[in-house]
C-alpha positions as a Python dict, from the first residue, in 0.01 Angstrom:
ca = {
    (1, 'M'): (0, 0, 0),
    (2, 'R'): (-21, -26, 335),
    (3, 'I'): (12, 194, 631),
    (4, 'R'): (155, 100, 924),
    (5, 'S'): (123, 401, 1240),
    (6, 'N'): (130, 464, 1575),
    (7, 'H'): (-290, 517, 1489),
    (8, 'F'): (-339, 273, 1279),
    (9, 'V'): (-641, 87, 1440),
    (10, 'A'): (-804, 499, 1421),
    (11, 'G'): (-664, 549, 1041),
    (12, 'V'): (-776, 272, 933),
    (13, 'S'): (-1149, 271, 1114),
    (14, 'V'): (-1148, 615, 968),
    (15, 'M'): (-1063, 522, 690),
    (16, 'I'): (-1299, 253, 538),
    (17, 'A'): (-1608, 484, 692),
    (18, 'M'): (-1528, 753, 536),
    (19, 'W'): (-1522, 563, 188),
    (20, 'A'): (-1790, 365, 255),
    (21, 'F'): (-1968, 737, 266),
    (22, 'A'): (-1883, 846, 11),
    (23, 'A'): (-1986, 527, -159),
    (24, 'P'): (-2358, 556, -367),
    (25, 'A'): (-2609, 442, -68),
    (26, 'A'): (-2631, 74, -347),
    (27, 'A'): (-2334, 49, -341),
    (28, 'Q'): (-2326, -139, 43),
    (29, 'N'): (-2394, -552, -48),
    (30, 'V'): (-1933, -595, 77),
    (31, 'L'): (-1688, -808, 1),
    (32, 'L'): (-1403, -850, 352),
    (33, 'M'): (-1157, -1049, 164),
    (34, 'M'): (-888, -1091, 436),
    (35, 'E'): (-558, -1263, 453),
    (36, 'D'): (-242, -1318, 683),
    (37, 'I'): (-380, -1085, 950),
    (38, 'A'): (-373, -1041, 1259),
    (39, 'A'): (-675, -1152, 1488),
    (40, 'A'): (-736, -779, 1682),
    (41, 'D'): (-615, -642, 1309),
    (42, 'Q'): (-922, -829, 1157),
    (43, 'Q'): (-1127, -643, 1428),
    (44, 'T'): (-1018, -365, 1280),
    (45, 'Y'): (-1157, -386, 992),
    (46, 'R'): (-1505, -486, 1124),
    (47, 'D'): (-1514, -252, 1345),
    (48, 'A'): (-1546, 3, 1058),
    (49, 'L'): (-1786, -50, 907),
    (50, 'T'): (-1964, -180, 1189),
    (51, 'T'): (-1876, 255, 1262),
    (52, 'A'): (-2014, 330, 878),
    (53, 'S'): (-2298, 126, 944),
    (54, 'V'): (-2226, -101, 671),
    (55, 'A'): (-2294, -452, 599),
    (56, 'W'): (-2087, -745, 439),
    (57, 'T'): (-1957, -1097, 415),
    (58, 'E'): (-1637, -1227, 564),
    (59, 'W'): (-1424, -1407, 307),
    (60, 'D'): (-1114, -1615, 472),
    (61, 'L'): (-805, -1699, 227),
    (62, 'D'): (-634, -1817, 512),
    (63, 'T'): (-907, -2089, 467),
    (64, 'L'): (-1028, -2048, 128),
    (65, 'A'): (-1039, -2032, -210),
    (66, 'F'): (-983, -1686, -382),
    (67, 'P'): (-1364, -1641, -521),
    (68, 'T'): (-1474, -1746, -840),
    (69, 'A'): (-1608, -1456, -1119),
    (70, 'G'): (-1964, -1606, -1062),
    (71, 'E'): (-1900, -1584, -578),
    (72, 'L'): (-1775, -1190, -651),
    (73, 'S'): (-1987, -1076, -944),
    (74, 'P'): (-2357, -1005, -674),
    (75, 'Y'): (-2107, -755, -493),
    (76, 'T'): (-2041, -378, -499),
    (77, 'V'): (-1780, -286, -267),
    (78, 'L'): (-1419, -566, -287),
    (79, 'I'): (-1225, -461, 82),
    (80, 'W'): (-876, -672, -17),
    (81, 'A'): (-681, -692, 296),
    (82, 'D'): (-288, -872, 306),
    (83, 'E'): (-111, -723, 621),
    (84, 'S'): (203, -932, 458),
    (85, 'T'): (319, -942, 106),
    (86, 'L'): (-27, -945, -142),
    (87, 'S'): (55, -1092, -433),
    (88, 'P'): (-245, -1298, -582),
    (89, 'G'): (-112, -1383, -856),
    (90, 'D'): (-255, -1371, -1289),
    (91, 'A'): (-582, -1602, -1239),
    (92, 'D'): (-738, -1347, -887),
    (93, 'C'): (-607, -1054, -1070),
    (94, 'Q'): (-841, -1106, -1375),
    (95, 'V'): (-1135, -1197, -1185),
    (96, 'V'): (-1081, -826, -957),
    (97, 'A'): (-978, -655, -1329),
    (98, 'D'): (-1318, -820, -1491),
    (99, 'W'): (-1537, -710, -1193),
    (100, 'L'): (-1451, -419, -1187),
    (101, 'V'): (-1482, -426, -1584),
    (102, 'L'): (-1871, -444, -1452),
    (103, 'G'): (-1893, -151, -1372),
    (104, 'G'): (-2073, 13, -1066),
    (105, 'K'): (-1752, -183, -841),
    (106, 'R'): (-1605, 28, -566),
    (107, 'L'): (-1236, -159, -456),
    (108, 'F'): (-1065, -93, -176),
    (109, 'A'): (-703, -286, -156),
    (110, 'T'): (-465, -263, 127),
    (111, 'S'): (-84, -477, 180),
    (112, 'V'): (271, -410, 116),
    (113, 'D'): (412, -418, -286),
    (114, 'F'): (53, -457, -368),
    (115, 'L'): (107, -153, -688),
    (116, 'W'): (455, -296, -714),
    (117, 'D'): (349, -619, -778),
    (118, 'L'): (104, -530, -1026),
    (119, 'E'): (295, -313, -1256),
    (120, 'N'): (587, -568, -1310),
    (121, 'G'): (353, -776, -1446),
    (122, 'S'): (319, -932, -1767),
    (123, 'V'): (149, -729, -2019),
    (124, 'G'): (-173, -872, -2131),
    (125, 'A'): (-247, -1060, -1827),
    (126, 'G'): (-408, -1062, -1499),
    (127, 'E'): (-198, -846, -1287),
    (128, 'N'): (-91, -571, -1519),
    (129, 'N'): (-475, -539, -1662),
    (130, 'L'): (-639, -506, -1315),
    (131, 'Y'): (-296, -254, -1273),
    (132, 'L'): (-409, -23, -1562),
    (133, 'L'): (-805, -52, -1394),
    (134, 'F'): (-653, 201, -1097),
    (135, 'E'): (-535, 452, -1382),
    (136, 'T'): (-235, 571, -1171),
    (137, 'T'): (168, 534, -1304),
    (138, 'Y'): (377, 356, -990),
    (139, 'Q'): (696, 571, -914),
    (140, 'G'): (939, 350, -672),
    (141, 'D'): (901, 50, -387),
    (142, 'Y'): (934, 291, -48),
    (143, 'A'): (849, 677, -34),
    (144, 'G'): (1188, 733, 206),
    (145, 'T'): (1155, 657, 587),
    (146, 'G'): (1263, 1010, 724),
    (147, 'I'): (832, 1067, 659),
    (148, 'A'): (640, 1065, 1000),
    (149, 'S'): (361, 1185, 826),
    (150, 'L'): (87, 1155, 551),
    (151, 'N'): (-148, 1444, 465),
    (152, 'G'): (-503, 1475, 361),
    (153, 'I'): (-619, 1615, 78),
    (154, 'A'): (-863, 1839, 104),
    (155, 'T'): (-1213, 1796, -66),
    (156, 'D'): (-1112, 1354, -163),
    (157, 'P'): (-1401, 1187, 52),
    (158, 'I'): (-1068, 928, 185),
    (159, 'G'): (-767, 1188, 235),
    (160, 'D'): (-984, 1497, 391),
    (161, 'P'): (-975, 1369, 750),
    (162, 'W'): (-621, 1424, 715),
    (163, 'S'): (-559, 1780, 563),
    (164, 'A'): (-586, 1959, 817),
    (165, 'T'): (-417, 1775, 1095),
    (166, 'P'): (-218, 1501, 927),
    (167, 'M'): (-211, 1118, 1004),
    (168, 'A'): (87, 1022, 1214),
    (169, 'I'): (361, 679, 1027),
    (170, 'V'): (590, 516, 1154),
    (171, 'G'): (802, 617, 942),
    (172, 'T'): (969, 321, 824),
    (173, 'A'): (1018, 78, 509),
    (174, 'D'): (655, -52, 619),
    (175, 'S'): (478, 256, 636),
    (176, 'N'): (628, 450, 441),
    (177, 'G'): (592, 220, 71),
    (178, 'D'): (498, 186, -256),
    (179, 'Y'): (397, 561, -399),
    (180, 'A'): (213, 656, -704),
    (181, 'D'): (335, 947, -907),
    (182, 'G'): (51, 1206, -865),
    (183, 'S'): (163, 1417, -1139),
    (184, 'A'): (156, 1088, -1410),
    (185, 'S'): (-154, 956, -1298),
    (186, 'T'): (-543, 1021, -1381),
    (187, 'A'): (-644, 904, -1058),
    (188, 'V'): (-737, 1157, -750),
    (189, 'E'): (-521, 1201, -527),
    (190, 'A'): (-643, 1061, -164),
    (191, 'M'): (-335, 1173, 35),
    (192, 'V'): (51, 1244, -22),
    (193, 'Y'): (376, 1170, 176),
    (194, 'G'): (487, 1479, 429),
    (195, 'A'): (806, 1616, 463),
    (196, 'G'): (1091, 1469, 383),
    (197, 'A'): (948, 1329, 48),
    (198, 'P'): (1205, 1460, -264),
    (199, 'G'): (841, 1514, -532),
    (200, 'R'): (503, 1462, -476),
    (201, 'R'): (434, 1152, -389),
    (202, 'S'): (70, 973, -317),
    (203, 'L'): (-130, 775, -250),
    (204, 'P'): (-449, 736, -489),
}
């Protein structure tokens, strides 16, 4: 899923920083894996990690092949960012799924239609296997272009900063994309689309 707003740089920086601070102290071995991201937006992720005092290694999917299981295994945190439609395929998703199953791993993914793509994967194949590990239920492709805000969930390490003052978003199909059914998901909600969203449309 992707959040695109007038406050994208500040929002992503704070979100990643809060998420990184919420991770255990040992979980500071970070791989920042990016694809189809403009130079200025790449720097946004770097600035966020610097703000959180987190060291990281970069993996540029525009020039490198997807990491193998052996290359990914040393890392405890994977930030997987793609400013286009992220559709990695079964083999790559299975690498990430197997990595998560090792335990003590954290995945932060941001893109367009990621949840939808995984949910529609073949049962037993890599995309669907990764989707099942999210423990959330994909509900729809567009939350609604009339929505102008994301409301954070109080006490959630990612959503709390926006629980009192919601994050403003532009209200387009890009900013209001894939969403989950919070009532049918095991995953903890971090943020919920604001006024204009019929029902509870959440970002786990």
